[in-house]
N, C-alpha and C positions, 0 to 999 in steps of 0.2 A: 871417367868415375876412377875413385884410386882404390886401387884392389886392397884389401883385409890381410893383413898378413899374419901366420899361423902364431900365437903365441902361448907361453906353459901358464894352465888352468889352477891357481891355485883350489883342490878341493878341502873338504872341511869329510878327510873320510871318518865313518863311526869308528871307536877303539872296538881293538880285536884281539883278544889274547888268543890265539892259535893254540896253543898248548892247554889252556883251560878248554877250546870248544870242545875240542878232538877229543879231551878226556871226556867230555860231558856225552859225548854223542857214545863213543864207547868203541875201542878195535874193532870187531864186528861191525857197528854200525858206518865207521868212518872207509871199513875195507870195501863192502859193500856198494857207498859213493864213490867211490873210486872205479869199481868197475864200474858202474852209469857212465860215470864218465870218458872211460875209456869204449865203451861199446858205440858210445854219440859220434865219437872220432874212429871209430873203424867203422862206422854203418856211415858216415859223412866222406867217407875216404873211397868206399867201395862202390857209392852211389854216386860221387863225383866220375868217378873211371867206367859207369855204367853209361853215365849221359855222355861221354864224349866219344864212346863206342857205339852210339845212336838208339841204345836199349831204352832211351828217358827221352821223352819229348818234353814239349814249353820249356818253363823257367826252373833252374838249379840256382838256390841260393845257402849255402853252405853255413853251417852254423858253426865251425871250427876255429877253435881259441875264445869259444865262450863259452865254455861248458858249465865252470861254476855257477856263474848264475841262477841260470834254472834249476840246475841240480839242487844246489843251495836249497832255493827256494820250497822245490817240491818235497825236499827233505824237511827240512823246517815246518813247514804247514802242513804236510800230509794233505792227498788227494781226498780225503773221504768231506764232504759237506763244503766243498770249496772248487768254485771254479774258475778255468784258466782259461784264458786266452790270447793269442799272439798273433801277431802278422804272418807274411808269407812266408817267414826262414823261420818255419814250424816242426822239423824232421827231427828233431831233440827232446820239446815239448809235448810231442804226440809218445814217443818210447817212454818219456817219464811219467807219463800217465798213463802207461799200462797196454798202451796198442804195441803189439809184438815187435821186433826185428823183421818179424817173414809177413805180417798184414804190410808195416811200411813201407817195406823194399815193391812187395807187389802192386803196390798204390803209384808207387813210381813208376812202377812198370806198364802202368796202365791196366792191370791184370784183375779178374773178377775178385778173385782170392783177394784183394785191396782192403785196405780199410772204411775204404769209400767206393769200393767195388769197384774202383778202376777209373771212376769219373770225375775222380778232387783232384788227382795229380800230385806233386812236388807243393804245389801253394795251399792244397787243404786236403792236410790229414786230422783226422778226428778220433777221441775216444770219449769212453764213457762221461770223465768229466772238464773234459776240455772244447770247448764249441768251433774250434777247429781253428785254421790257419783261414789269413786274410788278405786277396791279391791287393785290395786298395791300401795304399797308403794312410794309415790314420782313420779307415773307415771302419777299423773293428773296437776302437774307443767308447764311443755308445754303446756299443753291444754288451763291452766290463760292466757301462754305467746299469744297463738295461737290467744283467744277468746279479748284481748287486743289490736292483731295487726289488728283486725276487726274494733273494734272501730275507731284504728287510721287512719287506710286506708279509710275506708268511712266517714272522718271526721266528726263525730258523738261525742257526749258528752258521758259522762262517764267513766267507771271503771270494770278491772275484779278485783275482790278478791278473792283471795285464800288461801283457810284454810288448812293448814300441821301439821301433829305433828311434836316433838323434832327427832323422829327417822328417819323421812323425810330427816332431811339435810343431814346425810351423804349418800345418794343417789346421784348418777352420772348426773339424769337428774333435777335437784335441781338445781345443779350449773351452766348445760347448759341451763337452764331457765333464770335463774338470768343473766349470760351473756349475753343474747341476747336480752331479755328485756331490759335491761341499754346500749348494742348496737345502739338500735331499738329507744329511748326513748318511752316506751312503758305503756301506762297509766296502769299499775297492782299495786298493794296494794299485796304483799305477806305476810301472818300472818300465824306465828311459835307460834300453840296451846301450849305451854312448860309445857304439867302435868307431867314432872320429869321419867316418864317412857317411853319406847319405847318396848313394851310389860315389859318385865321380867327385864330389864335393866336399871338400874340408866344411867342418862340422861347424867352427867360425864363420865360415861363408855364409850362413845358413841360417844361425840363428845369434840374435846379435845379444844378450846378454848370458855371460857363462859365469861361474856354473851352472848348469841351467836347471838341476830342480833343486839345487837351495835357491835359487831367485825367483823361480816362477811359483815355487808354490804357495810363500804368501800373497800373493796376487788372490790366489783362491781361499785362504783361510784356511789351509793344511801346512801340516807341516811336512816339509823336505827331508832329506837325506842323500849324502852319496858313499858309496861304497865302493872297495877296488874289486872291481868286477872279474880280476882275474885270480882271487882269491877264494876260495872255496870256505875256509872256515869264515873269511868276513861277511860273506853273502847269507852262511846258515847261521850268524850268529846275529845279524840285521834283521832278519824273515823271523827268527825266532821271536823278536820281541815287539816285531810289528801286529805279532798273531795274539799275543796279548792282551788286546786292546782293538777291536776294529770295528771301533762306534764311530767313527768319524775319516773319514776316504785321507790317502798318505801319497804323497809323489817320491819316490825314488831312482836316483840315474846313478844307476853302476857303470864304471867308467871301464872297457875294453878294448879289446883291438880285435879283426877278426883274421883270420892268418890267409884269406882268400879274396878274390876283388869282389864286387857285390854279387855275382853274379858268375857262372860257369863261366859266361860271354865276356867276363872284364876282365880284362889283363891286369887291371892296377896300376897301370906304368907312373901312377900317382906320386907311386911310392917308392923308393929304391931299392934296390936289393939290398943291401948296409941296414937299410932302416926297419926290412921285413926282417932281417936277422935278430937285429937287437929286440924286435916285438918278441920272436917266439925264443928266447930268453926268458919269458914270463909265461910260459907254459902254463897255467891252471893245472894241468892234469901231474906236468912235471913238479909245479909249485905244491900238487899237495902231494908228491910223492916223496920229499923231502923231510916235509913236515914228518912225516907217516916215518920216516925213518929217522929223524932226531931225538920223535919219543917214544923209539922202540917196538911201531904198530905193524911193522913191515922188514922186510930183506928185500935185500936186490934181486935176489930169485925168485921171492914170491912176487914182486912187481910184474917179472917178465913171466911169465908161468900165468898170471892173470890175464896181465896183454895177451896174450896168443889166445887164451880160454875166448875171452869176448872177439878177437876176432877170428876164430872157429863159427861159431852161430853167426854174425855178418855173410863169412864167405856161405854158409849153408839155408841163410835170408838170400841172399843171392842166385842160390842154383834153386832157391822153391819159387822163387818170383821168376824166374826165365821156362820152371818147368808146369807153370798154370795157365790157367786155360785164357783165353780173353772171351770179355764180357760179349753176350748173345746182342745183336745188334736190336735185334726186334725187345728188349729189355729198356731203350733207353730211353724212354718216357716214363716208363716204373717213377713211383716216387715224387713227377712234376706237376705243380701245382696247376698250370696250367698249358697244358702239352699244344 
């Protein structure tokens, strides 16, 4: 069998003027989003350290490098009335949806004070408008269709937003969900966070047609978009536009790169050190920093101060998780449908 070589895909990114987008959000609003992205980064870094020190069990999938996508989406669409669904790489979305750093870290530590009382762990975080992180690849995509159906059936305003990795595109459940969403005109936005790797398999060796979003959307009679997932302004701008009309499902492909392996246990030897360093020059946090500096919304001193503040919030969350009590084994079957 001939091995498919990596090739550079030509994406038709949605147009965006960062200066106009940041101006529309306002200095205070953009600063809040920068802090959010910093918080997500520090949370993942400290949590990863906790995993390596044996404080966290099970699996651990870091969102580092992808922060602009979900931060831009939640900022643009808002949490109220919307349902948010994601895969096992779910720490960031939980925090963006209102789960506190202390609750999220305690959940990773398996403590009673966690957002799922220590029963979910890294892949199963929840918040009021977040239906969860899911461990089955692509298995959450029909759940997003169901959430969208509930919005339409009750004639409510809102949209279901479903994040998935490029590897999930090859799963049957994903295609079934898109087909049904289109047939029933469901208000759902499916967001493929294409970080170039499904575990250790390059996307070009797993998905036959590129760009995924643009080519696949037409097969299900829906609009498809490609967006620079390393650019907060571009992500915010696209989701703002999509939020204006939720009468039909939409497929978005956000092109990004993760800064870590698939999980903590993955050394990511399929990328060279030089390649990874090149990727990090497009760090979404530094990208937003430069845009804010250029538009007079930030100084270097403010950036350093904000960064230190978010770091301290996460340090406190680690302390809280460490000191929190373990769940009582007698409560294990509470909430279980069939114990």
